[in-house]
Structures are given as structure tokens and as C-alpha cells.
C-alpha positions in Angstrom: 0.0 0.0 0.0 2.8 2.4 0.9 4.3 1.7 -2.6 1.0 3.0 -4.2 1.1 6.1 -2.0 4.8 6.7 -2.9 4.0 6.2 -6.6 1.1 8.7 -6.3 3.4 11.2 -4.6 6.1 10.7 -7.2 3.5 11.3 -10.0 2.3 14.5 -8.3 5.8 15.7 -8.0 6.5 14.9 -11.7 3.4 16.8 -12.6 4.5 19.8 -10.6 7.9 19.8 -12.3 6.3 19.5 -15.7 4.0 22.5 -14.9 6.9 24.5 -13.7 8.8 23.7 -16.9 5.8 24.7 -19.0 5.4 28.0 -17.1 9.1 28.8 -17.6 8.9 28.1 -21.3 5.7 30.2 -21.6 7.5 33.1 -19.8 10.5 32.9 -22.2 8.2 32.9 -25.2 6.3 35.9 -23.9 9.6 37.7 -23.3 10.8 37.0 -26.8 7.5 38.2 -28.3 7.9 41.4 -26.3 11.4 41.8 -27.6 10.2 41.4 -31.2 7.4 43.9 -30.6 9.8 46.4 -29.1 12.1 45.9 -32.1 9.4 46.8 -34.6 8.3 49.8 -32.5 11.9 51.1 -32.3 12.4 50.5 -36.0 9.5 52.7 -36.9 10.4 55.5 -34.6 14.0 56.1 -35.6 15.6 57.4 -38.7 18.0 54.7 -39.7 20.4 54.0 -42.5 20.3 51.0 -44.7 22.7 48.9 -42.5 20.7 49.6 -39.3 17.5 48.6 -41.1 19.2 45.5 -42.5 20.5 44.6 -39.0 17.1 45.1 -37.4 15.6 42.9 -40.1 18.0 40.1 -39.4 17.5 40.4 -35.7 13.7 40.4 -36.2 14.1 37.2 -38.3 16.2 35.6 -35.6 13.6 36.5 -33.0 10.9 35.0 -35.2 12.8 31.8 -35.5 13.4 31.8 -31.8 9.7 32.4 -31.2 8.9 29.4 -33.5 11.3 27.2 -31.6 9.9 28.3 -28.2 6.3 27.8 -29.4 7.2 24.2 -30.3 9.0 23.8 -26.9 5.9 25.2 -25.1 3.7 22.7 -27.1 6.0 19.8 -26.1 5.9 21.0 -22.4 2.1 21.1 -22.6 2.0 17.6 -23.9 4.4 16.5 -21.1 2.1 18.2 -18.5 -0.9 16.3 -19.9 1.0 13.0 -19.8 2.1 13.7 -16.2 -1.4 14.7 -15.3 -2.8 11.4 -16.7 -0.1 9.5 -14.8 -1.0 11.3 -11.6 -4.7 10.6 -12.0 -4.0 7.0 -12.8 -1.9 6.6 -9.7 -4.5 8.3 -7.6 -7.3 6.1 -8.9 -5.2 3.0 -8.3 -4.6 4.0 -4.7 -8.2 4.9 -4.2 -9.3 1.5 -5.6 -6.9 -0.3 -3.2 -8.1 1.9 -0.3 -11.6 0.9 -1.1 -10.7 -2.8 -1.4 -8.8 -2.6 1.9 -11.7 -0.9 3.6 -14.1 -3.5 2.2 -11.9 -6.4 3.4 -11.5 -4.8 6.8 -15.3 -4.5 7.1 -15.7 -8.1 6.0 -13.2 -9.2 8.6 -14.9 -7.2 11.3 -18.2 -8.7 10.3 -16.8 -12.2 10.4 -15.3 -11.5 13.9 -18.7 -10.2 15.1 -20.4 -13.3 13.7 -17.9 -15.6 15.4 -18.3 -13.7 18.7 -22.1 -13.9 18.4 -21.8 -17.6 17.7 -19.7 -18.1 20.8 -22.1 -16.0 22.9 -25.1 -18.0 21.6 -23.3 -21.3 22.3 -22.4 -20.2 25.8 -26.0 -19.1 26.4 -27.4 -22.4 25.1 -25.0 -24.3 27.3 -26.0 -22.3 30.3 -29.6 -22.8 29.5 -29.2 -26.6 29.0 -27.2 -26.8 32.2 -29.9 -25.0 34.2 -32.6 -27.1 32.5 -30.8 -30.3 33.6 -30.5 -28.9 37.2 -34.2 -28.2 37.3 -35.1 -31.6 36.0 -33.0 -33.5 38.0 
């Protein structure tokens, strides 16, 4: 049983790490998008020569490529989060099933003990009754 609890805890920790990784990648993506937006704002506001425009253009293209890679990383991290979530749910369900079975077996065992005790009490009562009946008869 402890193994199931440990497995569930490990799955929850893996899910938390996957979510953390996803959030970090999303933050990096947003920062890169902001950099690109600032680049285009700066490009439109300044008078620039050909080489500066060319440099901004290449930098913008590099940022777009970086955004594309980061979007794919975010998508992969999202899939990893979903997978870890499914694993955590599965581990939780397995533990709950085992808890339910354990509780059911415990109840069955208690019921059996109660039946045995009642049987013993009934037998003792019957023996006492029979003994008193014999004493009265004879």
C-alpha cells in the first residue's frame, strides 16, 4: 500500500515539475515576443540608414525563428504536462481502488469476527440454558 502512496506522490511531483517547466517556457516565449514587438516599435520611430534597417531585419528574423522554436517547446511541455497529469490521475485512482478494497476487506473481517463472537455467545447461552434445565429436572 505504501508503494502506491509513494507512486502517487512521485507522479504528483513529476506533474508539478512539468507544470513548472511549462510555465518557464511560456514566460520565455512571452519575453521573446515582447522583444520582437519592441524591435518593430523602435524600427518605426528612428531614422535609420540601410545597414541599421538590415541589422534590425536580421535580428527580427532571428527573433521570429526563436519564437517558433519556443512555441514548439511550449507545445512539447504542454504535452508533457498532460501526460504527467494522466499518470498522476491513474496513480490516484489505483490508490483509491486499493483503499476501497482494503476498507471492504476490513469491514468483511470485522463482520466475520462479530459473527464468530455472536456464535460463541449463543453457544455459551445455550450451554448455560441446557445446564440450568438439567439442574431443574434432576
